[in-house]
C-alpha positions in Angstrom: 0.0 -0.1 0.1 1.3 3.6 -1.0 2.3 5.7 2.0 0.7 9.2 2.0 3.1 11.8 1.0 4.7 14.1 3.6 2.9 16.9 1.9 -0.6 15.4 2.4 -0.1 15.3 6.2 1.3 18.7 6.2 -1.7 20.0 4.5 -3.9 19.1 7.5 -4.9 22.3 9.2 -3.4 23.0 12.7 -5.6 23.1 15.9 -5.1 26.9 15.9 -6.2 27.4 12.3 -9.5 25.4 13.0 -10.1 27.4 16.1 -10.0 30.5 14.0 -12.5 29.2 11.5 -16.0 30.8 11.2 -17.8 27.7 12.3 -15.5 27.1 15.3 -16.4 30.4 16.6 -19.9 29.6 17.0 -18.9 26.1 18.6 -16.7 27.9 21.0 -19.7 30.1 22.3 -21.8 27.1 22.9 -19.4 24.3 24.1 -16.5 26.3 25.4 -12.9 26.6 24.2 -11.5 23.6 26.2 -14.1 21.0 24.9 -13.8 22.4 21.5 -10.1 22.2 21.4 -10.1 18.6 22.7 -12.6 17.7 19.9 -10.4 19.3 17.1 -7.5 17.4 18.1 -9.4 14.2 18.3 -10.9 14.9 14.7 -7.5 15.8 13.4 -6.1 12.6 14.9 -8.7 10.6 13.0 -8.0 12.5 9.7 -4.4 11.8 10.2 -4.9 8.1 10.6 -7.3 8.0 7.4 -4.4 9.7 5.5 -1.9 7.0 6.4 -4.3 4.3 5.2 -5.0 5.8 1.9 -4.3 8.8 -0.4 -7.1 10.9 0.4 -7.3 14.6 0.1 -6.9 16.1 3.5 -9.9 18.1 4.9 -9.6 21.8 5.3 -10.2 23.9 8.5 -14.0 24.5 7.7 -14.6 20.7 7.1 -12.8 19.8 10.3 -14.9 22.3 12.1 -18.1 20.9 10.6 -17.1 17.3 11.8 -16.2 18.7 15.3 -19.6 20.2 15.4 -21.2 16.9 14.8 -19.0 15.1 17.3 -19.8 17.8 20.1 -23.6 17.6 19.2 -23.4 13.9 19.8 -21.6 14.1 23.1 -23.9 16.9 24.4 -27.1 15.1 23.5 -28.9 13.8 26.5 -29.2 10.1 27.0 -32.5 10.8 28.8 -34.4 11.5 25.6 -38.0 12.3 24.8 -39.6 9.6 22.9 -43.2 9.0 21.2 -44.7 6.1 23.3 -46.8 4.0 20.7 -46.2 0.8 22.6 -49.7 0.6 23.8 -48.6 0.6 27.4 -49.7 3.7 29.2 -47.7 3.4 32.3 -44.5 1.9 30.7 -41.9 1.6 33.5 -39.1 1.8 31.0 -40.5 5.0 29.4 -40.9 6.9 32.8 -44.5 5.7 33.7 -46.8 8.7 34.2 -46.7 11.7 32.0 -47.2 14.6 34.4 -50.0 17.1 34.3 -49.2 20.6 33.1 -50.0 21.9 36.7 -47.5 19.6 38.1 -44.8 20.4 35.5 -45.3 24.1 36.2 -45.1 23.6 39.9 -41.8 21.7 39.7 -40.4 24.3 37.3 -41.3 27.1 39.8 -39.7 25.2 42.7 -36.5 24.8 40.7 -36.3 28.6 39.8 -36.2 30.0 43.3 -35.9 29.3 47.0 -39.1 27.9 48.5 -40.5 27.3 52.0 -39.7 23.5 51.8 -39.0 23.1 55.7 -39.6 26.6 56.8 -42.8 27.6 58.7 -43.9 31.0 57.3 -46.3 31.5 60.2 -43.7 31.1 62.9 -40.4 31.8 61.2 -39.1 28.4 62.5 -38.2 25.1 60.9 -41.2 23.3 59.4 -41.8 19.8 58.0 -41.8 19.1 54.2 -44.6 16.5 54.7 -46.9 19.4 55.7 -47.2 20.6 52.0 -49.1 17.2 51.3 -50.5 15.9 54.5 -53.7 17.9 54.6 -54.7 17.0 51.1 -53.8 13.4 51.3 -55.8 12.9 54.5 -58.8 14.8 52.8 -58.7 12.5 49.7 -58.1 9.2 51.6 -59.9 9.8 55.0 -56.6 9.0 56.8 -55.8 10.5 60.1 -52.2 11.2 59.0 -49.8 10.8 55.9 -46.4 10.9 54.9 -44.3 10.5 51.6 -41.2 8.9 50.5 -39.5 8.4 47.1 -41.3 5.2 45.9 -43.7 2.6 47.1 -41.0 0.0 47.6 -39.5 2.6 50.1 -42.8 3.1 51.7 -43.1 -0.7 52.4 -39.6 -0.9 53.5 -39.9 1.9 55.9 -43.3 0.7 57.4 -41.9 -2.9 58.0 -38.8 -1.6 59.6 -40.7 1.0 61.8 -43.2 -1.4 63.1 -41.7 -4.8 63.0 -37.8 -4.5 63.1 -36.5 -7.7 64.7 -40.0 -9.3 64.8 -42.2 -11.2 62.5 -44.7 -10.1 59.7 -47.4 -12.4 58.7 -48.3 -12.6 54.9 -50.1 -15.0 52.7 -48.0 -17.1 50.3 -50.2 -15.9 47.5 -49.2 -12.3 48.1 -45.5 -12.7 48.0 -45.2 -10.8 44.8 -42.1 -9.8 42.6 -42.3 -6.4 41.3 -40.1 -4.8 38.4 -36.6 -5.5 38.2 -36.7 -8.8 40.2 -37.3 -7.0 43.5 -39.2 -9.5 45.6 -41.4 -8.8 48.7 -39.5 -11.3 50.8 -36.2 -9.6 49.9 -37.6 -6.2 51.0 -38.8 -7.7 54.2 -35.4 -9.3 55.0 -33.7 -5.9 54.3 -36.2 -4.3 56.6 -35.0 -6.5 59.5 -38.4 -8.4 59.5 -38.7 -12.2 59.7 -41.1 -13.4 57.2 -44.0 -15.9 58.3 -45.7 -17.3 55.5 -49.2 -18.6 55.9 -51.7 -20.5 53.7 -50.8 -21.7 50.3 -50.2 -20.1 46.9 -53.9 -20.3 45.8 -55.8 -20.5 49.3 -55.3 -18.8 52.6 -57.8 -18.9 55.4 -58.5 -17.0 58.6 -57.1 -19.8 60.7 -54.0 -19.6 58.9 -53.4 -16.1 60.2 -54.7 -16.8 63.6 -52.3 -19.8 64.1 -49.4 -17.8 63.0 -49.7 -14.9 65.4 -47.7 -14.7 68.5 -45.9 -12.6 71.1 -43.3 -11.9 68.4 -45.7 -10.7 65.7 -45.0 -7.2 64.5 -47.7 -6.8 62.1 -50.0 -8.4 59.4 -49.2 -7.5 55.8 -51.7 -7.7 53.2 -50.3 -7.2 49.6 -52.7 -6.2 46.7 -51.6 -8.6 43.9 -51.9 -5.8 41.3 -49.3 -7.3 38.8 -50.9 -10.8 38.5 -54.1 -12.9 39.2 -54.6 -16.3 40.5 -57.9 -17.8 39.3 -59.8 -21.2 39.9 -59.9 -22.8 43.3 -58.7 -19.9 45.4 -59.5 -18.3 48.7 -58.2 -15.2 50.5 -59.0 -13.4 53.6 -60.6 -10.0 52.8 -59.5 -6.7 54.6 -62.4 -6.4 57.0 -62.0 -9.9 58.3 -58.2 -9.6 58.5 -58.5 -6.3 60.3 -60.8 -8.0 63.0 -58.0 -10.6 63.3 -55.3 -8.0 63.6 -57.3 -6.0 66.2 -57.8 -9.1 68.3 -54.1 -9.7 68.4 -53.2 -6.2 69.0 -51.1 -5.8 65.9 -51.3 -3.4 63.0 -52.7 -4.5 59.5 -50.6 -2.9 56.7 -52.2 -3.0 53.3 -49.8 -2.4 50.4 -52.0 -1.5 47.4 -49.1 -1.3 45.0 -50.3 1.1 42.2 -53.1 2.4 44.5 -55.9 4.6 43.2 -57.8 7.6 44.8 -60.9 7.2 42.5 -63.3 4.5 41.3 -61.8 3.6 37.9 -64.9 1.9 36.8 -66.4 5.3 36.0 -64.0 5.5 33.1 -64.8 2.0 31.8 -61.8 0.2 33.6 -61.8 -2.6 35.9 -62.5 -1.5 39.5 -59.5 -1.5 41.8 -59.7 -1.0 45.6 -59.2 2.7 46.5 -57.1 3.9 49.3 -60.2 5.2 51.1 -62.0 2.0 50.8 -58.9 0.1 52.2 -58.9 2.3 55.2 -62.6 2.0 55.7 -62.1 -1.9 55.6 -60.0 -1.6 58.7 -56.3 -1.2 57.4 -54.3 0.7 60.0 -51.7 1.8 57.3 -51.9 1.8 53.5 -49.0 2.2 51.3 -49.3 3.2 47.4 -47.5 4.7 44.6 -47.7 8.2 43.1 -46.4 7.4 39.5 -48.7 4.7 38.6 -52.6 5.0 38.5 -52.5 8.3 40.5 -50.6 9.9 37.5 -48.1 11.9 39.4 -44.2 11.7 39.9 -42.4 8.8 41.4 -43.5 8.7 45.1 -44.6 6.4 47.8 -47.3 7.3 50.3 -48.1 6.0 53.7 -51.4 6.9 55.2 -53.5 5.7 58.1 -53.5 6.0 62.0 -51.7 9.0 63.3 -49.6 7.2 66.0 -48.3 4.6 63.4 -47.4 7.4 60.8 -45.6 9.1 63.7 -43.6 6.0 64.3 -42.7 5.9 60.7 -41.5 9.5 60.7 -39.3 9.0 63.7 -37.3 6.3 61.8 -33.9 7.6 60.8 -34.3 5.9 57.3 -37.0 8.4 56.5 -34.5 11.1 55.9 -32.7 8.8 53.4 -36.0 8.1 51.5 -37.5 11.6 51.5 -38.5 13.5 48.4 -37.0 16.9 47.1 -38.6 20.1 46.5 -39.3 19.6 42.8 -41.0 16.3 43.2 -42.9 17.5 46.4 -44.2 20.5 44.4 -45.3 18.2 41.5 -47.1 15.9 44.0 -48.9 18.5 45.6 -50.1 20.1 42.3 -51.2 16.4 41.1 -53.2 15.8 44.2 -54.9 19.1 44.0 -56.3 18.0 40.5 -58.3 15.3 42.5 -60.4 17.9 44.3 -62.3 18.4 41.0 -63.0 14.7 39.9 -65.3 15.8 37.1 -62.5 17.4 35.2 -59.8 15.1 36.3 -59.7 13.1 33.0 -59.1 16.5 31.1 -56.3 17.5 33.3 -54.5 14.3 34.1 -52.6 12.8 31.2 -52.7 9.2 32.6 -56.5 9.2 33.0 -57.0 10.9 29.6 -55.0 8.2 27.9 -56.7 5.5 29.8 -60.3 6.9 29.0 -59.8 7.4 25.3 -62.2 5.3 23.4 -61.3 2.9 20.4 -63.5 4.9 18.1 -61.7 8.2 18.9 -58.3 6.6 18.5 -59.3 4.9 15.1 -60.5 8.4 13.8 -57.1 9.5 14.7 -55.5 6.7 12.8 -57.6 7.4 9.7 -56.5 11.1 9.9 -52.8 10.2 10.0 -52.9 7.3 7.6 -51.7 8.9 4.4 -48.8 11.0 5.8 -47.6 8.1 7.9 -47.7 5.6 5.1 -45.8 8.3 2.9 -43.0 8.7 5.6 -42.3 4.9 5.5 -42.0 4.8 1.8 -42.9 2.3 -0.9 -41.2 -0.7 0.6 -43.4 -0.8 3.6 -47.1 -1.2 4.0 -49.0 0.7 6.7 -52.5 -0.6 7.6 -55.0 0.7 10.2 -55.4 -2.1 12.7 -57.2 -2.7 16.1 -54.9 -2.8 19.1 -55.2 -4.1 22.7 -53.5 -1.5 25.1 -52.4 -2.2 28.6 -52.2 0.0 31.7 -48.7 -1.1 32.6 -46.5 -0.9 35.7 -48.3 -3.8 37.3 -51.7 -2.2 37.3 -54.7 -4.3 36.2 -52.6 -7.0 34.4 -55.7 -8.6 33.0 -57.4 -5.5 31.6 -56.8 -4.8 28.0 -58.3 -1.7 26.6 -59.5 -1.7 23.0 -57.4 0.6 20.9 -56.2 1.4 17.3 -53.1 2.2 15.4 -50.9 1.0 12.6 -49.5 -2.5 11.5 -46.4 -1.8 9.5 -44.9 -4.6 7.4 -42.3 -4.8 4.7 -43.4 -5.6 1.1 -40.5 -8.1 0.9 -38.7 -10.0 3.6 -35.3 -8.7 2.8 -35.3 -6.5 5.9 -36.3 -7.7 9.4 -38.9 -5.8 11.5 -36.2 -5.5 14.2 -34.2 -3.3 11.9 -37.2 -1.2 11.3 -38.0 -0.7 14.9 -34.2 0.2 15.1 -34.6 2.9 12.5 -37.6 4.3 14.4 -35.6 4.3 17.6 -32.8 6.2 15.8 -34.9 9.2 14.8 -34.2 12.6 16.4 -37.3 12.0 18.5 -37.4 8.2 18.8 -40.6 6.4 18.1 -41.3 3.3 20.2 -43.7 0.6 19.1 -44.0 -3.2 19.5 -43.5 -6.2 17.3 -46.5 -8.5 17.3 -48.0 -10.8 14.9 -45.4 -10.4 12.3 -45.9 -6.6 12.3 -44.5 -3.5 13.9 -47.5 -2.2 15.7 -47.9 1.5 16.6 -50.7 2.0 19.1 -52.0 5.6 19.1 -53.6 5.5 22.5 -51.0 7.7 24.1 -50.3 10.1 21.0 -51.3 13.8 21.4 -48.7 15.6 19.6 -49.6 14.6 16.0 -47.5 17.2 14.3 -44.3 16.1 16.4 -45.0 12.4 15.5 -45.1 13.2 11.7 -42.2 15.6 12.0 -40.1 12.8 13.7 -41.1 10.2 11.0 -40.0 12.6 8.3 -36.4 11.8 9.4 -36.8 8.2 8.4 -35.2 8.8 5.1 -32.0 10.3 6.8 -31.4 6.9 8.9 -29.7 4.6 6.3 -29.9 0.9 6.8 -26.0 0.6 6.9 -25.6 2.8 10.0 -27.8 0.4 12.3 -26.3 -2.1 14.5 
């Protein structure tokens, strides 16, 4: 192989010359001189290596600056990218679960921009409690005597177990020893909380006598876990909350009910399967109830603990509470989200999660017909795009057996030369990634969560700029 001439290497511009180029001036203002200089050196190094491999014309200063711009843009791009969720899963854990209401977004932004009275009592001028910002409204919405908040529901369960039963036993049905996302299992959480697990009953059947026989002087609490992410059907039996509450009171131990997703309203009014509300659980006799903020409630990630005042006080005295608390931005978003529940008649209009869940199949099908022609044009002649029926899911372990009729597009190749996986990869490589699901030999794009139609079409317009050869 011919070696490049000394002249071709000498023709490469210097770092200083590139820095003086017009394109580099704009880059310096945006990224800073240090990052720009490092990127220029890296780009010149690659150009020098390319010259050694083949006799190519060396790039000039402006061309190097243009390459440096693309390099810096790639490095500067956030890995936490906005995406178009067309998976059909409304509360998709991997896509951030609930989309926040505008009121929550505005409240969080306001808390970020200035100092706030997070733990400052404006009436006395002394230190306050951050829970005070949500305690009153949580109690009003649930009927609880007291309430506190931590960073997620797993933390809420951990904190309650450790506060009420550290070094003691917790009695729970075998049929309720759930595993939540990321292989986190209830028995593991209990062990980390310092609690000894006492399993009662069998996987499919647990009776009142099972609980009674397991209670003793070492019992710290009875735990009832709502199996929100699976169902056991057939020959089954469980002890409902009122009867379990009576058993707990007879043994003078608290009954803790972990609702998992949790909801503050009756979802059946929106055509969804009924889930026990937090208020109903407390009325049924639970002493403490734990539930999530970022699932059916439709707010930011949080875990709520509501119930008897003396038990909540014990939880708040636990030193771990400080390690699990929420910051001012999340607290502001939580408060704003909870306030929306004061007006249940307009809740589905203001809360994105409920708005997505309550959309009818006919409404979504009409949207698909409206978008069909431009979407098909964006995919091109090698791909067929057909309007299809879909089955949406709530997601995040909520109502696992409840599919919601929906509509969208089934995308297929005319020939089988390219796989659907590579097509899905092309969509993920758009400037705003579009995420669907592969099912029944088609890439399905469920439109249930699509509100920004213009943004979706704008993202699809970039398909032609994502060559097949650049994909892994």
